[in-house]
Residue frames as qw, qx, qy, qz and C-alpha x, y, z in Angstrom:
[[0.266, -0.440, -0.485, -0.707, 115.95, 106.47, 87.31],
 [0.269, -0.325, 0.436, -0.795, 113.81, 107.92, 89.95],
 [0.824, -0.182, -0.142, -0.518, 111.24, 105.19, 89.89],
 [0.775, 0.111, -0.596, 0.175, 113.87, 102.61, 90.76],
 [0.213, 0.232, -0.567, 0.761, 114.68, 104.49, 93.97],
 [0.489, -0.242, 0.083, -0.834, 111.07, 104.65, 94.91],
 [0.590, -0.101, -0.794, -0.102, 110.69, 101.04, 95.86],
 [0.606, -0.643, -0.051, -0.465, 108.54, 100.81, 99.10],
 [0.119, -0.606, 0.701, -0.356, 110.38, 100.17, 102.27],
 [0.838, -0.142, 0.384, -0.360, 108.34, 96.88, 102.76],
 [0.908, 0.371, -0.191, 0.027, 110.27, 95.26, 99.97],
 [0.306, 0.661, -0.581, 0.363, 113.66, 96.17, 101.54],
 [0.418, -0.461, 0.628, -0.467, 112.89, 94.57, 104.86],
 [0.132, 0.046, -0.990, -0.034, 112.55, 90.79, 105.76],
 [0.383, 0.247, 0.644, -0.614, 108.95, 91.30, 107.25],
 [0.158, 0.403, 0.808, 0.400, 106.17, 90.04, 105.05],
 [0.088, -0.336, -0.241, -0.906, 103.47, 92.44, 103.98],
 [0.413, -0.506, -0.756, -0.052, 101.17, 91.22, 106.65],
 [0.289, -0.425, -0.385, 0.767, 102.09, 94.17, 108.88],
 [0.047, 0.190, -0.252, -0.948, 100.98, 96.60, 106.13],
 [0.395, -0.125, -0.636, -0.651, 98.09, 94.79, 104.42],
 [0.589, -0.143, 0.431, -0.668, 94.85, 93.94, 105.90],
 [0.561, 0.082, 0.815, -0.118, 93.01, 90.78, 105.71],
 [0.634, 0.669, 0.275, -0.273, 91.40, 92.00, 102.45],
 [0.300, 0.793, -0.470, -0.245, 94.75, 92.07, 100.76],
 [0.979, -0.043, 0.200, 0.020, 95.63, 88.47, 99.49],
 [0.588, 0.704, -0.332, 0.219, 99.12, 89.55, 98.05],
 [0.822, -0.467, -0.013, 0.326, 102.13, 88.12, 99.56],
 [0.262, -0.780, 0.269, 0.500, 105.61, 89.80, 99.50],
 [0.411, -0.118, 0.710, 0.559, 106.84, 87.90, 96.36],
 [0.292, 0.651, 0.666, 0.219, 103.54, 88.58, 94.49],
 [0.044, -0.939, -0.208, 0.271, 103.63, 92.10, 95.39],
 [0.344, -0.586, 0.450, 0.579, 107.32, 92.52, 94.35],
 [0.400, 0.188, 0.761, 0.474, 106.45, 91.03, 90.99],
 [0.153, 0.831, 0.529, 0.069, 103.52, 93.31, 90.54],
 [0.223, -0.867, 0.061, 0.441, 105.58, 96.31, 91.62],
 [0.353, -0.346, 0.591, 0.638, 108.40, 95.50, 88.96],
 [0.309, 0.400, 0.740, 0.443, 105.76, 95.09, 86.19],
 [0.003, -0.859, -0.500, -0.110, 103.87, 98.33, 87.08],
 [0.399, -0.670, -0.098, 0.619, 106.35, 100.77, 88.74],
 [0.373, -0.096, 0.381, 0.841, 107.92, 102.13, 85.52],
 [0.007, 0.492, 0.583, 0.646, 104.77, 103.01, 83.67],
 [0.327, -0.812, -0.475, 0.088, 103.04, 104.41, 86.80],
 [0.430, -0.557, 0.027, 0.710, 106.09, 106.64, 87.48],
 [0.270, 0.154, 0.514, 0.800, 106.05, 107.74, 83.78],
 [0.099, -0.671, -0.646, -0.350, 102.41, 108.52, 83.92],
 [0.415, -0.782, -0.352, 0.304, 102.73, 110.45, 87.06],
 [0.454, -0.407, 0.179, 0.772, 105.70, 112.32, 85.92],
 [0.189, 0.246, 0.558, 0.770, 104.27, 113.26, 82.54],
 [0.188, -0.738, -0.590, -0.268, 100.90, 114.32, 83.85],
 [0.464, -0.807, -0.251, 0.265, 102.28, 116.32, 86.75],
 [0.473, 0.783, -0.117, 0.387, 105.40, 117.64, 85.09],
 [0.278, -0.755, 0.469, -0.365, 107.33, 117.08, 88.35],
 [0.682, 0.191, -0.701, 0.087, 109.58, 114.03, 88.78],
 [0.093, 0.204, -0.723, 0.654, 109.81, 114.60, 92.54],
 [0.609, -0.005, 0.243, -0.755, 106.00, 114.67, 92.99],
 [0.800, 0.200, -0.480, -0.300, 105.83, 111.61, 90.74],
 [0.366, 0.243, -0.802, 0.405, 108.09, 109.90, 93.28],
 [0.202, -0.071, 0.632, -0.744, 106.02, 110.82, 96.22],
 [0.711, 0.126, 0.000, -0.692, 102.66, 110.02, 94.51],
 [0.694, 0.198, -0.673, -0.163, 103.93, 106.65, 93.28],
 [0.247, 0.103, -0.867, 0.419, 104.92, 105.56, 96.80],
 [0.422, 0.074, 0.469, -0.772, 101.57, 106.76, 98.32],
 [0.720, 0.186, -0.324, -0.585, 99.75, 104.97, 95.50],
 [0.576, 0.172, -0.798, 0.053, 101.44, 101.72, 96.33],
 [0.059, -0.029, 0.731, -0.680, 100.85, 102.11, 100.10],
 [0.558, 0.137, 0.193, -0.795, 97.11, 102.81, 99.43],
 [0.669, 0.241, -0.611, -0.348, 97.04, 99.87, 97.07],
 [0.414, 0.133, -0.866, 0.249, 98.39, 97.53, 99.64],
 [0.127, 0.061, 0.614, -0.776, 96.12, 98.88, 102.41],
 [0.592, 0.204, -0.008, -0.779, 92.89, 98.77, 100.28],
 [0.698, 0.161, 0.692, -0.092, 90.79, 95.75, 99.12],
 [0.229, 0.522, -0.508, -0.646, 92.10, 95.62, 95.55],
 [0.835, 0.291, -0.189, -0.426, 90.90, 93.48, 92.69],
 [0.548, -0.376, 0.746, 0.051, 92.08, 89.85, 92.81],
 [0.800, 0.468, 0.372, -0.054, 91.19, 89.04, 89.08],
 [0.776, 0.335, 0.213, 0.489, 94.63, 89.60, 87.66],
 [0.461, -0.269, 0.031, 0.845, 97.25, 92.17, 86.92],
 [0.120, 0.404, 0.421, 0.803, 95.26, 94.10, 84.46],
 [0.376, -0.788, -0.397, -0.283, 92.49, 94.94, 86.99],
 [0.618, -0.582, -0.178, 0.498, 95.06, 95.53, 89.71],
 [0.428, 0.050, 0.224, 0.874, 97.06, 97.90, 87.37],
 [0.111, -0.612, -0.433, -0.653, 93.80, 99.92, 86.56],
 [0.558, -0.737, -0.379, 0.040, 93.04, 100.06, 90.17],
 [0.607, -0.378, -0.042, 0.698, 96.60, 101.31, 90.98],
 [0.217, 0.231, 0.280, 0.906, 96.35, 104.09, 88.24],
 [0.304, -0.722, -0.477, -0.399, 92.99, 104.99, 89.65],
 [0.593, -0.687, -0.209, 0.364, 94.54, 105.64, 93.07],
 [0.492, -0.135, 0.140, 0.848, 97.38, 107.53, 91.46],
 [0.008, 0.519, 0.455, 0.724, 94.80, 109.70, 89.54],
 [0.466, -0.787, -0.394, -0.096, 92.93, 110.40, 92.75],
 [0.646, -0.510, -0.099, 0.559, 96.11, 111.47, 94.36],
 [0.359, 0.123, 0.303, 0.874, 97.03, 113.73, 91.59],
 [0.173, -0.679, -0.452, -0.552, 93.61, 115.33, 91.59],
 [0.568, -0.731, -0.334, 0.181, 93.92, 115.86, 95.27],
 [0.548, -0.278, 0.065, 0.786, 97.33, 117.47, 94.93],
 [0.237, 0.339, 0.376, 0.829, 96.03, 119.73, 92.30],
 [0.285, -0.744, -0.480, -0.367, 93.17, 120.91, 94.42],
 [0.609, -0.501, -0.275, 0.550, 95.43, 121.80, 97.22],
 [0.082, 0.994, -0.004, -0.067, 96.21, 125.53, 97.51],
 [0.767, 0.387, -0.142, 0.491, 99.76, 126.22, 96.25],
 [0.481, -0.817, -0.048, 0.315, 102.19, 127.76, 98.68],
 [0.489, -0.330, 0.380, 0.712, 105.03, 128.34, 96.17],
 [0.434, 0.757, -0.007, -0.489, 105.06, 130.64, 93.33],
 [0.896, 0.407, 0.140, 0.107, 106.11, 129.31, 89.94],
 [0.358, 0.835, -0.331, 0.255, 109.14, 131.60, 89.79],
 [0.450, -0.638, 0.590, -0.206, 110.59, 129.93, 92.90],
 [0.928, -0.035, 0.369, -0.023, 110.63, 126.51, 91.33],
 [0.243, -0.530, 0.621, 0.524, 113.82, 125.42, 89.39],
 [0.563, 0.447, -0.391, -0.575, 113.46, 124.81, 85.73],
 [0.193, 0.277, -0.938, -0.081, 114.72, 121.20, 86.05],
 [0.375, 0.156, 0.773, -0.488, 111.56, 120.13, 88.03],
 [0.639, 0.504, 0.100, -0.572, 109.32, 120.85, 84.84],
 [0.400, 0.480, -0.696, -0.353, 111.40, 118.45, 82.66],
 [0.942, -0.070, 0.164, -0.285, 109.99, 114.93, 82.39],
 [0.169, -0.573, 0.789, 0.144, 112.63, 112.24, 82.51],
 [0.917, 0.248, 0.252, -0.183, 111.41, 109.68, 79.93],
 [0.168, -0.606, 0.672, 0.392, 114.79, 108.16, 78.68],
 [0.581, 0.086, 0.783, 0.203, 113.19, 105.73, 76.41],
 [0.492, 0.806, 0.325, -0.050, 112.00, 108.21, 73.88],
 [0.625, 0.299, 0.123, 0.711, 114.51, 109.64, 71.29],
 [0.284, -0.378, -0.184, 0.862, 115.97, 113.06, 72.04],
 [0.057, -0.136, -0.368, -0.918, 114.18, 114.86, 69.19],
 [0.394, -0.521, -0.714, -0.253, 110.81, 113.41, 70.32],
 [0.471, -0.572, -0.467, 0.482, 111.47, 114.62, 73.92],
 [0.228, -0.160, 0.027, 0.960, 112.53, 118.05, 72.70],
 [0.244, -0.287, -0.436, -0.818, 109.23, 118.61, 70.85],
 [0.537, -0.484, -0.656, -0.219, 106.73, 116.72, 73.08],
 [0.423, -0.308, -0.535, 0.663, 108.08, 117.91, 76.53],
 [0.006, 0.109, 0.098, -0.989, 107.48, 121.63, 76.00],
 [0.423, -0.219, -0.522, -0.708, 104.17, 120.83, 74.23],
 [0.549, -0.390, -0.737, 0.049, 102.98, 118.60, 77.10],
 [0.275, -0.254, -0.464, 0.803, 103.76, 121.29, 79.66],
 [0.163, -0.005, -0.131, -0.978, 101.46, 123.65, 77.86],
 [0.449, -0.310, -0.718, -0.432, 98.55, 121.40, 77.94],
 [0.603, -0.494, 0.136, -0.612, 96.02, 121.28, 80.77],
 [0.262, -0.353, 0.871, -0.219, 96.74, 118.46, 83.37],
 [0.745, 0.239, 0.498, -0.373, 93.57, 116.59, 82.29],
 [0.734, 0.623, -0.161, -0.220, 94.66, 116.61, 78.61],
 [0.121, 0.624, -0.767, 0.081, 98.08, 115.43, 79.51],
 [0.466, -0.184, 0.788, -0.358, 96.57, 112.76, 81.59],
 [0.794, 0.395, 0.292, -0.359, 94.16, 111.56, 78.81],
 [0.558, 0.710, -0.410, -0.125, 96.84, 111.61, 76.22],
 [0.017, 0.536, -0.829, 0.158, 99.26, 109.51, 78.32],
 [0.640, -0.016, 0.680, -0.358, 96.66, 106.95, 79.30],
 [0.795, 0.515, 0.181, -0.263, 95.58, 106.43, 75.69],
 [0.683, 0.676, -0.276, 0.016, 98.81, 106.47, 73.97],
 [0.056, 0.609, -0.737, 0.286, 101.66, 105.66, 76.44],
 [0.433, -0.153, 0.791, -0.405, 99.63, 103.12, 78.42],
 [0.233, 0.012, -0.833, -0.501, 97.44, 101.99, 75.48],
 [0.198, 0.284, 0.783, -0.517, 94.17, 102.11, 77.52],
 [0.006, 0.490, 0.724, 0.486, 90.82, 101.86, 75.87],
 [0.207, -0.473, -0.088, -0.852, 88.16, 104.62, 76.39],
 [0.772, -0.492, -0.325, -0.237, 86.37, 102.43, 78.95],
 [0.757, -0.171, -0.360, 0.517, 89.66, 101.82, 80.82],
 [0.243, 0.240, -0.173, 0.924, 90.52, 105.58, 80.94],
 [0.454, -0.554, -0.190, -0.671, 87.10, 106.36, 82.32],
 [0.831, -0.434, -0.344, 0.051, 87.60, 103.92, 85.06],
 [0.641, 0.028, -0.241, 0.729, 90.98, 105.52, 85.83],
 [0.094, 0.289, -0.003, 0.953, 90.01, 109.08, 85.62],
 [0.069, 0.430, 0.695, -0.572, 86.47, 108.83, 87.01],
 [0.273, 0.294, -0.239, -0.884, 85.10, 110.67, 83.83],
 [0.757, 0.320, 0.354, -0.446, 82.07, 109.52, 82.03],
 [0.609, -0.032, 0.704, 0.365, 82.95, 106.81, 79.41],
 [0.469, 0.729, 0.479, 0.138, 80.95, 108.60, 76.84],
 [0.033, 0.992, -0.050, -0.108, 82.93, 111.81, 77.12],
 [0.621, -0.496, 0.422, 0.436, 86.38, 110.28, 76.82],
 [0.605, 0.368, 0.502, 0.497, 86.37, 110.14, 72.92],
 [0.132, 0.944, 0.164, 0.255, 85.42, 113.91, 72.67],
 [0.435, -0.870, 0.180, 0.147, 87.90, 114.81, 75.35],
 [0.692, -0.261, 0.466, 0.486, 90.74, 112.90, 73.70],
 [0.491, 0.630, 0.398, 0.451, 89.84, 114.34, 70.32],
 [0.076, -0.987, -0.030, -0.140, 90.16, 117.85, 71.86],
 [0.668, -0.620, 0.320, 0.259, 93.38, 116.86, 73.68],
 [0.702, 0.128, 0.482, 0.508, 94.94, 115.56, 70.39],
 [0.313, 0.834, 0.303, 0.339, 93.84, 118.73, 68.56],
 [0.265, -0.956, 0.129, 0.002, 95.40, 121.02, 71.11],
 [0.699, -0.401, 0.461, 0.373, 98.68, 118.92, 71.10],
 [0.646, 0.379, 0.465, 0.473, 98.80, 118.98, 67.30],
 [0.150, 0.936, 0.155, 0.278, 98.31, 122.78, 67.21],
 [0.443, -0.843, 0.274, 0.137, 101.07, 123.29, 69.80],
 [0.759, -0.096, 0.503, 0.402, 103.33, 120.97, 67.80],
 [0.501, 0.655, 0.359, 0.437, 102.66, 122.84, 64.53],
 [0.092, -0.990, 0.007, -0.102, 103.30, 126.15, 66.29],
 [0.591, -0.655, 0.397, 0.253, 106.55, 124.88, 67.74],
 [0.746, 0.126, 0.495, 0.427, 107.59, 123.44, 64.53],
 [0.361, 0.812, 0.286, 0.358, 106.98, 126.70, 62.64],
 [0.297, -0.939, 0.163, 0.053, 108.91, 128.68, 65.16],
 [0.692, -0.409, 0.480, 0.351, 111.88, 126.34, 64.65],
 [0.636, 0.415, 0.489, 0.429, 111.69, 126.82, 60.89],
 [0.128, 0.982, 0.137, 0.019, 111.78, 130.55, 60.93],
 [0.679, 0.389, -0.181, 0.596, 114.96, 132.25, 59.93],
 [0.513, -0.593, -0.325, 0.528, 116.91, 134.08, 62.45]]
């Protein structure tokens, strides 16, 4: 899996994290390694699904952990740290989307657009993958955070930077778009050749 190969270099070496982390980061090497193991898979899956690009997910995941280590992150448990990490990743995604694109879509191989979530059954991947690609990035992001990560509306607002009051409506619209895409895809599959 791509997320397994994205372990930061600081875990591979014998040096403690003191060289990377500032005094505001109270995590030691073992604590960070445990946090990484508990959060890496879901962070990579989030980035891959929202961006539709496994290679970009690898890059953004490493950058997210690096920024997490260098920042003054929450010290009140894994839940707060995880939300903070997802907030960093969301901001990196947003920055990536704002950058002008240098490559045309025709130049990108089709494999890049396939998300690699091996935990889902094949028929689910066959239907959800193409439908997710047709959604806007923000809709993919909201659906992933709500249903794959199980975040509440307030937590999604913290991660995305959107107003908490608007999350319910935005999720409703994203679900409605996804349902329409799935219905359309199902009706195409049932048509006789």
